[in-house]
BALOBA-1460 file (C-alpha; in Angstrom, 3 decimals):
// residues 370
<rec num="1" residu="m" x="-0.056" y="0.178" z="0.028"/>
<rec num="2" residu="a" x="1.324" y="3.237" z="-1.044"/>
<rec num="3" residu="i" x="2.175" y="5.829" z="2.238"/>
<rec num="4" residu="r" x="1.374" y="9.710" z="1.133"/>
<rec num="5" residu="v" x="3.667" y="12.205" z="2.361"/>
<rec num="6" residu="p" x="2.331" y="15.512" z="2.854"/>
<rec num="7" residu="t" x="3.909" y="18.134" z="0.601"/>
<rec num="8" residu="n" x="4.165" y="20.370" z="3.480"/>
<rec num="9" residu="y" x="6.351" y="17.849" z="5.293"/>
<rec num="10" residu="l" x="8.344" y="17.369" z="2.173"/>
<rec num="11" residu="r" x="8.873" y="21.068" z="1.717"/>
<rec num="12" residu="a" x="10.048" y="21.499" z="5.468"/>
<rec num="13" residu="n" x="12.593" y="18.578" z="5.049"/>
<rec num="14" residu="l" x="13.878" y="20.049" z="1.879"/>
<rec num="15" residu="q" x="14.065" y="23.282" z="3.611"/>
<rec num="16" residu="t" x="16.177" y="21.588" z="6.761"/>
<rec num="17" residu="v" x="18.122" y="19.917" z="4.299"/>
<rec num="18" residu="m" x="19.057" y="23.017" z="2.380"/>
<rec num="19" residu="s" x="19.718" y="25.014" z="5.281"/>
<rec num="20" residu="g" x="22.386" y="22.837" z="6.638"/>
<rec num="21" residu="a" x="24.143" y="22.343" z="3.045"/>
<rec num="22" residu="i" x="24.558" y="25.827" z="2.978"/>
<rec num="23" residu="s" x="25.960" y="26.564" z="7.181"/>
<rec num="24" residu="r" x="28.232" y="23.458" z="6.050"/>
<rec num="25" residu="i" x="29.187" y="25.339" z="2.487"/>
<rec num="26" residu="l" x="29.760" y="28.682" z="4.479"/>
<rec num="27" residu="r" x="31.896" y="26.877" z="7.210"/>
<rec num="28" residu="v" x="34.035" y="25.252" z="4.402"/>
<rec num="29" residu="q" x="34.299" y="28.625" z="2.704"/>
<rec num="30" residu="n" x="35.431" y="30.063" z="5.608"/>
<rec num="31" residu="d" x="37.497" y="27.127" z="6.712"/>
<rec num="32" residu="i" x="39.677" y="27.974" z="3.006"/>
<rec num="33" residu="a" x="39.228" y="31.575" z="3.517"/>
<rec num="34" residu="t" x="40.946" y="31.836" z="6.721"/>
<rec num="35" residu="g" x="43.317" y="28.923" z="6.811"/>
<rec num="36" residu="r" x="41.733" y="27.547" z="9.895"/>
<rec num="37" residu="t" x="39.275" y="24.850" z="10.647"/>
<rec num="38" residu="v" x="39.337" y="25.397" z="14.673"/>
<rec num="39" residu="r" x="38.652" y="29.771" z="14.719"/>
<rec num="40" residu="a" x="36.346" y="28.814" z="18.244"/>
<rec num="41" residu="a" x="36.029" y="26.627" z="20.783"/>
<rec num="42" residu="s" x="32.496" y="25.101" z="19.420"/>
<rec num="43" residu="d" x="34.227" y="24.177" z="16.220"/>
<rec num="44" residu="d" x="36.377" y="21.552" z="18.055"/>
<rec num="45" residu="p" x="36.275" y="21.720" z="22.115"/>
<rec num="46" residu="l" x="39.008" y="19.050" z="22.696"/>
<rec num="47" residu="a" x="41.447" y="20.977" z="19.646"/>
<rec num="48" residu="a" x="40.757" y="24.370" z="21.257"/>
<rec num="49" residu="i" x="41.877" y="23.336" z="24.760"/>
<rec num="50" residu="e" x="44.988" y="21.854" z="23.186"/>
<rec num="51" residu="i" x="45.490" y="25.002" z="21.000"/>
<rec num="52" residu="l" x="44.825" y="27.494" z="23.861"/>
<rec num="53" residu="d" x="47.863" y="25.639" z="26.031"/>
<rec num="54" residu="i" x="50.289" y="25.552" z="22.746"/>
<rec num="55" residu="r" x="49.604" y="29.202" z="22.363"/>
<rec num="56" residu="s" x="50.344" y="29.691" z="26.254"/>
<rec num="57" residu="t" x="53.599" y="27.445" z="25.848"/>
<rec num="58" residu="m" x="54.966" y="29.746" z="23.008"/>
<rec num="59" residu="r" x="53.755" y="32.958" z="24.999"/>
<rec num="60" residu="r" x="56.100" y="31.864" z="27.375"/>
<rec num="61" residu="n" x="58.833" y="30.912" z="25.196"/>
<rec num="62" residu="s" x="58.809" y="34.224" z="23.538"/>
<rec num="63" residu="q" x="59.304" y="35.894" z="26.785"/>
<rec num="64" residu="y" x="62.082" y="33.559" z="27.271"/>
<rec num="65" residu="s" x="63.718" y="33.969" z="23.795"/>
<rec num="66" residu="k" x="63.539" y="38.297" z="24.939"/>
<rec num="67" residu="n" x="65.404" y="36.969" z="28.293"/>
<rec num="68" residu="i" x="68.077" y="35.552" z="26.431"/>
<rec num="69" residu="v" x="68.614" y="37.823" z="24.171"/>
<rec num="70" residu="d" x="69.248" y="40.474" z="27.183"/>
<rec num="71" residu="a" x="71.329" y="38.026" z="29.052"/>
<rec num="72" residu="q" x="73.641" y="37.260" z="26.048"/>
<rec num="73" residu="e" x="73.884" y="40.912" z="25.052"/>
<rec num="74" residu="n" x="74.777" y="41.666" z="28.878"/>
<rec num="75" residu="l" x="77.060" y="38.570" z="29.448"/>
<rec num="76" residu="v" x="78.961" y="39.359" z="26.451"/>
<rec num="77" residu="a" x="79.669" y="43.263" z="26.864"/>
<rec num="78" residu="t" x="80.628" y="42.124" z="30.285"/>
<rec num="79" residu="e" x="83.057" y="39.362" z="28.902"/>
<rec num="80" residu="t" x="84.569" y="42.247" z="27.242"/>
<rec num="81" residu="g" x="84.896" y="44.375" z="29.951"/>
<rec num="82" residu="v" x="86.260" y="41.272" z="32.137"/>
<rec num="83" residu="q" x="88.841" y="40.531" z="29.457"/>
<rec num="84" residu="s" x="90.118" y="43.538" z="29.348"/>
<rec num="85" residu="s" x="90.333" y="43.943" z="32.994"/>
<rec num="86" residu="l" x="92.189" y="40.612" z="32.826"/>
<rec num="87" residu="e" x="94.860" y="42.066" z="30.582"/>
<rec num="88" residu="l" x="95.745" y="44.901" z="32.374"/>
<rec num="89" residu="l" x="96.335" y="42.873" z="35.458"/>
<rec num="90" residu="m" x="98.504" y="40.641" z="33.796"/>
<rec num="91" residu="q" x="100.338" y="43.934" z="32.551"/>
<rec num="92" residu="i" x="100.648" y="44.937" z="35.933"/>
<rec num="93" residu="k" x="101.879" y="41.506" z="37.049"/>
<rec num="94" residu="e" x="104.704" y="41.798" z="34.682"/>
<rec num="95" residu="i" x="105.336" y="45.135" z="35.479"/>
<rec num="96" residu="a" x="106.014" y="44.042" z="39.414"/>
<rec num="97" residu="l" x="108.264" y="41.184" z="38.128"/>
<rec num="98" residu="s" x="110.164" y="43.049" z="36.099"/>
<rec num="99" residu="a" x="110.509" y="46.084" z="39.014"/>
<rec num="100" residu="a" x="111.096" y="43.426" z="41.930"/>
<rec num="101" residu="n" x="114.403" y="42.287" z="39.918"/>
<rec num="102" residu="d" x="116.135" y="45.297" z="38.345"/>
<rec num="103" residu="g" x="115.813" y="49.214" z="38.414"/>
<rec num="104" residu="t" x="116.895" y="52.211" z="40.740"/>
<rec num="105" residu="a" x="114.705" y="54.183" z="43.073"/>
<rec num="106" residu="i" x="113.990" y="56.701" z="40.543"/>
<rec num="107" residu="d" x="112.900" y="53.511" z="38.002"/>
<rec num="108" residu="r" x="110.664" y="52.183" z="40.512"/>
<rec num="109" residu="d" x="109.237" y="55.919" z="41.460"/>
<rec num="110" residu="s" x="108.070" y="56.058" z="37.155"/>
<rec num="111" residu="v" x="106.834" y="52.990" z="37.558"/>
<rec num="112" residu="g" x="105.028" y="53.308" z="40.327"/>
<rec num="113" residu="a" x="103.333" y="56.322" z="38.589"/>
<rec num="114" residu="h" x="102.581" y="53.984" z="35.734"/>
<rec num="115" residu="i" x="100.659" y="51.433" z="38.373"/>
<rec num="116" residu="d" x="98.927" y="53.924" z="39.582"/>
<rec num="117" residu="s" x="97.559" y="54.971" z="36.362"/>
<rec num="118" residu="l" x="96.715" y="51.295" z="35.495"/>
<rec num="119" residu="l" x="94.858" y="51.146" z="38.591"/>
<rec num="120" residu="e" x="92.363" y="53.984" z="37.415"/>
<rec num="121" residu="d" x="92.207" y="52.113" z="34.280"/>
<rec num="122" residu="l" x="91.381" y="49.207" z="36.320"/>
<rec num="123" residu="v" x="88.689" y="50.987" z="38.227"/>
<rec num="124" residu="n" x="87.065" y="52.707" z="35.314"/>
<rec num="125" residu="l" x="86.655" y="49.110" z="33.873"/>
<rec num="126" residu="g" x="85.080" y="47.917" z="37.065"/>
<rec num="127" residu="n" x="82.669" y="50.981" z="36.812"/>
<rec num="128" residu="l" x="81.924" y="50.340" z="33.075"/>
<rec num="129" residu="n" x="78.692" y="51.274" z="31.819"/>
<rec num="130" residu="h" x="76.887" y="49.794" z="29.308"/>
<rec num="131" residu="r" x="72.838" y="50.795" z="28.204"/>
<rec num="132" residu="d" x="72.701" y="53.204" z="31.055"/>
<rec num="133" residu="h" x="73.793" y="50.878" z="33.764"/>
<rec num="134" residu="y" x="77.111" y="49.494" z="35.385"/>
<rec num="135" residu="l" x="77.855" y="46.031" z="34.305"/>
<rec num="136" residu="f" x="79.534" y="45.089" z="37.618"/>
<rec num="137" residu="g" x="77.578" y="47.347" z="39.878"/>
<rec num="138" residu="g" x="75.300" y="44.003" z="40.947"/>
<rec num="139" residu="k" x="71.539" y="44.660" z="41.648"/>
<rec num="140" residu="n" x="71.952" y="48.727" z="42.253"/>
<rec num="141" residu="y" x="73.065" y="49.200" z="38.670"/>
<rec num="142" residu="n" x="72.543" y="52.934" z="38.536"/>
<rec num="143" residu="t" x="75.308" y="53.592" z="40.797"/>
<rec num="144" residu="p" x="79.167" y="53.034" z="40.136"/>
<rec num="145" residu="p" x="80.241" y="50.008" z="42.000"/>
<rec num="146" residu="l" x="83.626" y="51.121" z="42.740"/>
<rec num="147" residu="t" x="84.876" y="54.622" z="44.290"/>
<rec num="148" residu="l" x="88.591" y="55.540" z="45.048"/>
<rec num="149" residu="q" x="89.500" y="57.035" z="48.297"/>
<rec num="150" residu="t" x="92.321" y="59.408" z="49.713"/>
<rec num="151" residu="s" x="91.467" y="59.662" z="53.151"/>
<rec num="152" residu="v" x="93.203" y="57.320" z="55.799"/>
<rec num="153" residu="s" x="91.465" y="57.465" z="59.119"/>
<rec num="154" residu="s" x="93.042" y="56.716" z="62.499"/>
<rec num="155" residu="e" x="95.742" y="54.174" z="60.846"/>
<rec num="156" residu="p" x="97.945" y="52.673" z="63.945"/>
<rec num="157" residu="f" x="101.052" y="52.544" z="64.504"/>
<rec num="158" residu="t" x="103.623" y="51.240" z="66.883"/>
<rec num="159" residu="l" x="106.446" y="53.542" z="68.428"/>
<rec num="160" residu="g" x="109.522" y="51.457" z="69.820"/>
<rec num="161" residu="a" x="111.725" y="54.954" z="71.141"/>
<rec num="162" residu="p" x="111.931" y="58.672" z="69.926"/>
<rec num="163" residu="g" x="113.435" y="59.109" z="66.981"/>
<rec num="164" residu="d" x="112.065" y="55.705" z="65.528"/>
<rec num="165" residu="t" x="110.983" y="56.045" z="61.898"/>
<rec num="166" residu="v" x="107.510" y="54.243" z="60.855"/>
<rec num="167" residu="d" x="106.619" y="53.881" z="57.103"/>
<rec num="168" residu="l" x="102.998" y="54.359" z="56.562"/>
<rec num="169" residu="a" x="100.790" y="51.773" z="54.566"/>
<rec num="170" residu="n" x="100.907" y="54.555" z="51.503"/>
<rec num="171" residu="a" x="103.553" y="56.902" z="49.992"/>
<rec num="172" residu="r" x="102.652" y="60.395" z="48.088"/>
<rec num="173" residu="i" x="100.986" y="61.955" z="51.064"/>
<rec num="174" residu="a" x="99.242" y="65.131" z="50.770"/>
<rec num="175" residu="a" x="101.336" y="67.818" z="51.823"/>
<rec num="176" residu="g" x="100.076" y="69.287" z="55.523"/>
<rec num="177" residu="s" x="97.259" y="66.525" z="56.015"/>
<rec num="178" residu="v" x="98.879" y="64.024" z="58.371"/>
<rec num="179" residu="i" x="97.367" y="64.269" z="61.768"/>
<rec num="180" residu="v" x="99.164" y="62.440" z="64.588"/>
<rec num="181" residu="m" x="97.346" y="60.936" z="68.234"/>
<rec num="182" residu="n" x="97.396" y="59.045" z="70.914"/>
<rec num="183" residu="d" x="95.748" y="55.806" z="70.363"/>
<rec num="184" residu="t" x="93.066" y="56.817" z="72.578"/>
<rec num="185" residu="g" x="92.470" y="60.163" z="70.338"/>
<rec num="186" residu="t" x="93.046" y="62.316" z="73.739"/>
<rec num="187" residu="v" x="96.351" y="63.919" z="72.728"/>
<rec num="188" residu="t" x="96.893" y="65.699" z="69.355"/>
<rec num="189" residu="y" x="101.108" y="65.727" z="68.671"/>
<rec num="190" residu="t" x="102.397" y="68.996" z="66.269"/>
<rec num="191" residu="e" x="104.682" y="67.982" z="63.368"/>
<rec num="192" residu="g" x="108.250" y="69.852" z="63.275"/>
<rec num="193" residu="t" x="107.750" y="69.427" z="66.989"/>
<rec num="194" residu="d" x="107.116" y="66.011" z="67.678"/>
<rec num="195" residu="y" x="107.230" y="64.793" z="64.684"/>
<rec num="196" residu="t" x="108.838" y="64.985" z="61.087"/>
<rec num="197" residu="v" x="106.911" y="63.457" z="57.615"/>
<rec num="198" residu="d" x="108.369" y="62.339" z="54.286"/>
<rec num="199" residu="y" x="105.614" y="62.900" z="52.354"/>
<rec num="200" residu="a" x="107.021" y="61.299" z="49.293"/>
<rec num="201" residu="t" x="107.921" y="57.743" z="50.648"/>
<rec num="202" residu="g" x="105.104" y="57.748" z="53.728"/>
<rec num="203" residu="a" x="107.246" y="57.784" z="56.680"/>
<rec num="204" residu="v" x="106.978" y="59.433" z="60.053"/>
<rec num="205" residu="t" x="109.968" y="60.464" z="62.271"/>
<rec num="206" residu="t" x="109.490" y="61.103" z="65.737"/>
<rec num="207" residu="l" x="111.744" y="63.500" z="67.091"/>
<rec num="208" residu="g" x="113.558" y="62.825" z="70.133"/>
<rec num="209" residu="a" x="112.956" y="66.105" z="72.156"/>
<rec num="210" residu="g" x="109.426" y="66.034" z="71.551"/>
<rec num="211" residu="a" x="106.501" y="64.703" z="73.381"/>
<rec num="212" residu="m" x="105.717" y="61.191" z="71.692"/>
<rec num="213" residu="g" x="107.757" y="58.698" z="73.647"/>
<rec num="214" residu="a" x="107.496" y="54.728" z="73.106"/>
<rec num="215" residu="g" x="103.647" y="53.105" z="72.882"/>
<rec num="216" residu="n" x="100.961" y="53.020" z="70.744"/>
<rec num="217" residu="y" x="99.529" y="55.822" z="68.369"/>
<rec num="218" residu="a" x="97.232" y="56.567" z="65.326"/>
<rec num="219" residu="v" x="97.831" y="58.846" z="62.457"/>
<rec num="220" residu="t" x="94.972" y="60.447" z="59.784"/>
<rec num="221" residu="y" x="96.311" y="62.066" z="56.349"/>
<rec num="222" residu="e" x="95.040" y="62.272" z="52.543"/>
<rec num="223" residu="t" x="96.677" y="60.618" z="49.897"/>
<rec num="224" residu="e" x="97.570" y="62.330" z="46.528"/>
<rec num="225" residu="t" x="96.345" y="59.125" z="44.360"/>
<rec num="226" residu="a" x="93.884" y="56.119" z="45.597"/>
<rec num="227" residu="s" x="94.478" y="54.270" z="49.089"/>
<rec num="228" residu="a" x="91.598" y="52.279" z="49.191"/>
<rec num="229" residu="i" x="88.677" y="51.111" z="47.225"/>
<rec num="230" residu="d" x="85.201" y="51.719" z="48.108"/>
<rec num="231" residu="f" x="82.873" y="49.031" z="46.960"/>
<rec num="232" residu="n" x="79.053" y="50.019" z="46.099"/>
<rec num="233" residu="a" x="76.810" y="47.952" z="48.898"/>
<rec num="234" residu="d" x="75.241" y="45.842" z="46.360"/>
<rec num="235" residu="s" x="77.778" y="45.116" z="43.901"/>
<rec num="236" residu="a" x="78.101" y="41.847" z="45.395"/>
<rec num="237" residu="d" x="74.586" y="40.743" z="44.141"/>
<rec num="238" residu="f" x="74.191" y="38.911" z="41.144"/>
<rec num="239" residu="i" x="70.826" y="39.410" z="38.824"/>
<rec num="240" residu="t" x="69.056" y="36.204" z="37.533"/>
<rec num="241" residu="r" x="66.682" y="35.789" z="34.684"/>
<rec num="242" residu="v" x="64.388" y="32.951" z="33.861"/>
<rec num="243" residu="v" x="65.334" y="31.454" z="30.848"/>
<rec num="244" residu="g" x="63.236" y="28.656" z="30.900"/>
<rec num="245" residu="s" x="60.734" y="26.768" z="33.151"/>
<rec num="246" residu="e" x="61.920" y="26.617" z="36.690"/>
<rec num="247" residu="y" x="65.458" y="27.468" z="34.842"/>
<rec num="248" residu="g" x="67.453" y="30.638" z="35.539"/>
<rec num="249" residu="v" x="70.746" y="32.088" z="34.692"/>
<rec num="250" residu="e" x="72.582" y="34.409" z="36.501"/>
<rec num="251" residu="v" x="73.123" y="37.066" z="33.768"/>
<rec num="252" residu="n" x="75.899" y="39.717" z="35.290"/>
<rec num="253" residu="e" x="79.323" y="39.434" z="36.832"/>
<rec num="254" residu="t" x="80.061" y="41.945" z="40.056"/>
<rec num="255" residu="a" x="82.893" y="44.153" z="41.008"/>
<rec num="256" residu="h" x="83.049" y="42.238" z="44.477"/>
<rec num="257" residu="s" x="83.910" y="38.948" z="42.876"/>
<rec num="258" residu="l" x="85.450" y="40.413" z="39.837"/>
<rec num="259" residu="f" x="88.269" y="41.456" z="41.964"/>
<rec num="260" residu="a" x="88.028" y="39.013" z="45.062"/>
<rec num="261" residu="g" x="86.216" y="40.839" z="47.122"/>
<rec num="262" residu="g" x="88.878" y="43.784" z="46.745"/>
<rec num="263" residu="a" x="91.512" y="42.084" z="47.326"/>
<rec num="264" residu="s" x="92.542" y="42.401" z="43.665"/>
<rec num="265" residu="l" x="92.696" y="46.177" z="43.880"/>
<rec num="266" residu="e" x="94.207" y="46.413" z="47.288"/>
<rec num="267" residu="a" x="97.312" y="44.251" z="45.893"/>
<rec num="268" residu="v" x="97.180" y="46.764" z="43.124"/>
<rec num="269" residu="i" x="97.281" y="49.635" z="45.573"/>
<rec num="270" residu="d" x="100.153" y="48.221" z="47.900"/>
<rec num="271" residu="l" x="102.133" y="47.404" z="44.818"/>
<rec num="272" residu="k" x="102.505" y="51.278" z="43.688"/>
<rec num="273" residu="n" x="103.096" y="52.224" z="47.613"/>
<rec num="274" residu="a" x="106.083" y="49.799" z="47.371"/>
<rec num="275" residu="l" x="107.511" y="51.173" z="44.039"/>
<rec num="276" residu="w" x="107.284" y="54.381" z="45.722"/>
<rec num="277" residu="k" x="108.996" y="53.226" z="48.808"/>
<rec num="278" residu="n" x="111.535" y="51.657" z="46.760"/>
<rec num="279" residu="d" x="110.814" y="48.331" z="48.594"/>
<rec num="280" residu="s" x="111.974" y="45.276" z="46.457"/>
<rec num="281" residu="a" x="110.770" y="42.959" z="48.852"/>
<rec num="282" residu="a" x="107.495" y="43.918" z="49.337"/>
<rec num="283" residu="v" x="107.050" y="44.265" z="45.355"/>
<rec num="284" residu="q" x="108.573" y="40.291" z="45.321"/>
<rec num="285" residu="a" x="105.872" y="39.613" z="48.344"/>
<rec num="286" residu="l" x="103.249" y="41.153" z="46.110"/>
<rec num="287" residu="l" x="103.579" y="38.777" z="43.059"/>
<rec num="288" residu="p" x="101.486" y="35.759" z="44.625"/>
<rec num="289" residu="e" x="98.844" y="38.163" z="45.129"/>
<rec num="290" residu="l" x="98.829" y="39.351" z="41.765"/>
<rec num="291" residu="d" x="98.452" y="35.944" z="40.784"/>
<rec num="292" residu="a" x="95.960" y="34.839" z="42.524"/>
<rec num="293" residu="a" x="93.915" y="37.899" z="41.097"/>
<rec num="294" residu="i" x="94.694" y="36.901" z="37.652"/>
<rec num="295" residu="e" x="94.006" y="32.911" z="38.685"/>
<rec num="296" residu="g" x="90.596" y="34.522" z="39.905"/>
<rec num="297" residu="m" x="89.490" y="36.531" z="36.897"/>
<rec num="298" residu="t" x="90.232" y="34.212" z="34.677"/>
<rec num="299" residu="e" x="88.167" y="31.649" z="36.380"/>
<rec num="300" residu="r" x="85.045" y="34.375" z="36.413"/>
<rec num="301" residu="l" x="85.614" y="34.663" z="32.729"/>
<rec num="302" residu="g" x="85.503" y="31.242" z="32.139"/>
<rec num="303" residu="s" x="82.425" y="31.432" z="33.837"/>
<rec num="304" residu="i" x="80.857" y="33.895" z="31.993"/>
<rec num="305" residu="g" x="81.893" y="31.979" z="29.011"/>
<rec num="306" residu="g" x="80.257" y="28.990" z="29.941"/>
<rec num="307" residu="r" x="76.745" y="31.112" z="31.304"/>
<rec num="308" residu="v" x="76.632" y="32.681" z="27.540"/>
<rec num="309" residu="e" x="77.120" y="29.142" z="25.919"/>
<rec num="310" residu="e" x="74.387" y="27.926" z="28.027"/>
<rec num="311" residu="l" x="72.329" y="30.754" z="26.849"/>
<rec num="312" residu="y" x="73.055" y="29.832" z="22.936"/>
<rec num="313" residu="h" x="71.887" y="26.224" z="24.245"/>
<rec num="314" residu="r" x="68.906" y="27.412" z="25.759"/>
<rec num="315" residu="a" x="68.047" y="29.555" z="22.534"/>
<rec num="316" residu="n" x="68.140" y="26.910" z="20.021"/>
<rec num="317" residu="l" x="66.137" y="24.300" z="22.317"/>
<rec num="318" residu="i" x="63.459" y="26.919" z="22.664"/>
<rec num="319" residu="d" x="63.257" y="27.269" z="19.229"/>
<rec num="320" residu="e" x="63.141" y="23.627" z="18.208"/>
<rec num="321" residu="m" x="60.473" y="23.236" z="20.671"/>
<rec num="322" residu="n" x="58.686" y="26.503" z="19.088"/>
<rec num="323" residu="i" x="59.215" y="24.836" z="15.500"/>
<rec num="324" residu="r" x="57.100" y="21.405" z="17.140"/>
<rec num="325" residu="l" x="54.497" y="23.569" z="18.826"/>
<rec num="326" residu="d" x="53.589" y="24.966" z="15.998"/>
<rec num="327" residu="e" x="53.933" y="22.026" z="13.637"/>
<rec num="328" residu="l" x="51.135" y="20.731" z="16.395"/>
<rec num="329" residu="k" x="49.341" y="23.766" z="16.320"/>
<rec num="330" residu="s" x="49.088" y="23.729" z="12.724"/>
<rec num="331" residu="n" x="48.073" y="20.099" z="12.522"/>
<rec num="332" residu="l" x="45.139" y="20.911" z="14.952"/>
<rec num="333" residu="e" x="43.523" y="24.028" z="13.570"/>
<rec num="334" residu="d" x="45.183" y="24.898" z="9.846"/>
<rec num="335" residu="t" x="43.074" y="23.865" z="6.911"/>
<rec num="336" residu="d" x="43.755" y="20.744" z="4.588"/>
<rec num="337" residu="l" x="43.069" y="23.117" z="1.241"/>
<rec num="338" residu="a" x="42.674" y="19.845" z="-0.837"/>
<rec num="339" residu="f" x="40.399" y="17.936" z="1.763"/>
<rec num="340" residu="a" x="38.549" y="21.414" z="2.120"/>
<rec num="341" residu="a" x="37.836" y="21.755" z="-1.799"/>
<rec num="342" residu="l" x="36.692" y="18.285" z="-2.244"/>
<rec num="343" residu="q" x="34.483" y="19.147" z="0.830"/>
<rec num="344" residu="l" x="33.119" y="21.838" z="-0.217"/>
<rec num="345" residu="s" x="32.396" y="20.315" z="-4.081"/>
<rec num="346" residu="t" x="30.426" y="17.532" z="-2.292"/>
<rec num="347" residu="e" x="28.417" y="20.090" z="-0.006"/>
<rec num="348" residu="q" x="27.639" y="21.782" z="-2.860"/>
<rec num="349" residu="a" x="26.498" y="19.416" z="-4.902"/>
<rec num="350" residu="a" x="24.186" y="17.746" z="-2.092"/>
<rec num="351" residu="y" x="22.823" y="21.447" z="-1.960"/>
<rec num="352" residu="e" x="22.203" y="22.019" z="-5.956"/>
<rec num="353" residu="s" x="20.594" y="18.694" z="-5.230"/>
<rec num="354" residu="a" x="18.188" y="19.394" z="-3.017"/>
<rec num="355" residu="l" x="18.035" y="22.498" z="-4.676"/>
<rec num="356" residu="s" x="16.522" y="20.491" z="-7.746"/>
<rec num="357" residu="a" x="14.133" y="18.545" z="-5.679"/>
<rec num="358" residu="s" x="12.943" y="21.285" z="-4.240"/>
<rec num="359" residu="a" x="12.202" y="22.883" z="-7.526"/>
<rec num="360" residu="r" x="10.061" y="19.789" z="-8.736"/>
<rec num="361" residu="l" x="8.377" y="19.700" z="-5.675"/>
<rec num="362" residu="m" x="7.006" y="23.069" z="-6.024"/>
<rec num="363" residu="t" x="5.382" y="22.509" z="-9.542"/>
<rec num="364" residu="i" x="3.578" y="19.505" z="-7.801"/>
<rec num="365" residu="n" x="-0.642" y="20.342" z="-8.148"/>
<rec num="366" residu="l" x="-3.855" y="18.610" z="-8.091"/>
<rec num="367" residu="t" x="-3.618" y="17.441" z="-11.166"/>
<rec num="368" residu="h" x="-0.586" y="15.128" z="-9.770"/>
<rec num="369" residu="f" x="-2.802" y="13.057" z="-7.653"/>
<rec num="370" residu="l" x="-5.743" y="12.676" z="-10.419"/>
């Protein structure tokens, strides 16, 4: 027995089929036009979640890459400064080695002036400025890490007997700056009456007729050149940049670590004073300290080089990861143009069939049922 299907039902069904076909055609056309099949979470919820995770990872990697570039630039500039400082120290060591074995007092006086000039160069390298911040300034990179000091306060010395001469720690004393007191600071003595000063070599000689007897004293004075180096309070702090998941790299070298907490610079200051005092034995005794300074700075240079290499390695790992992530994201969201073209052709054919059926349905009238 034939089943009669209402015409309205057929029309409604065809309309649904055509509407679905149009929707699918538009979707495929959008896939082709945008190059992506997942444009919203509703397109493919599972793929959308994975794509969001990939994008989040790639954004983190982008920040890591920026940190690496900044760190590399800072460390390369630091490496150059440390290399120059090391070359200066080696030059100072060679001069000291020669001065310990050869030369006259006049020669050593001239060499001392040269060492003083190299000391200033060394301090200038310690205060090297790069991109408006001090490379070796630690966390307080807006302030020079090193400051030359010429004031000596309360340097103690012991007098064995009136008439004895005491060598101060520094030579080249500023004229008229010497103040000698007893060790409690209650009595001040008079130059010319109680003692005399050799300002060139930094020697105090007590006068027998004066008031200074055997005992402990303290002297305050100014020097013509640097007598000490002050460190910025934060120059010992390292700065760490995050360049990977739970992975950081120290991106600076500090003045404190570079100059062995000041011991390297103190050795150079002692060297120039020994030369100005014409004390070849003291010069000889400083050679091991200069060797230690060179060895320590060489180690720091190696550490910097190791960190630079590690950053290059880390950058390559991130680049490789990003390539894999980009491929995975592309597989999840990018349009397969060949498949999309075939799908579009199929959907258009289905739509045209539905359209043809609809046209035939529209021509049905009562005569078809007589």
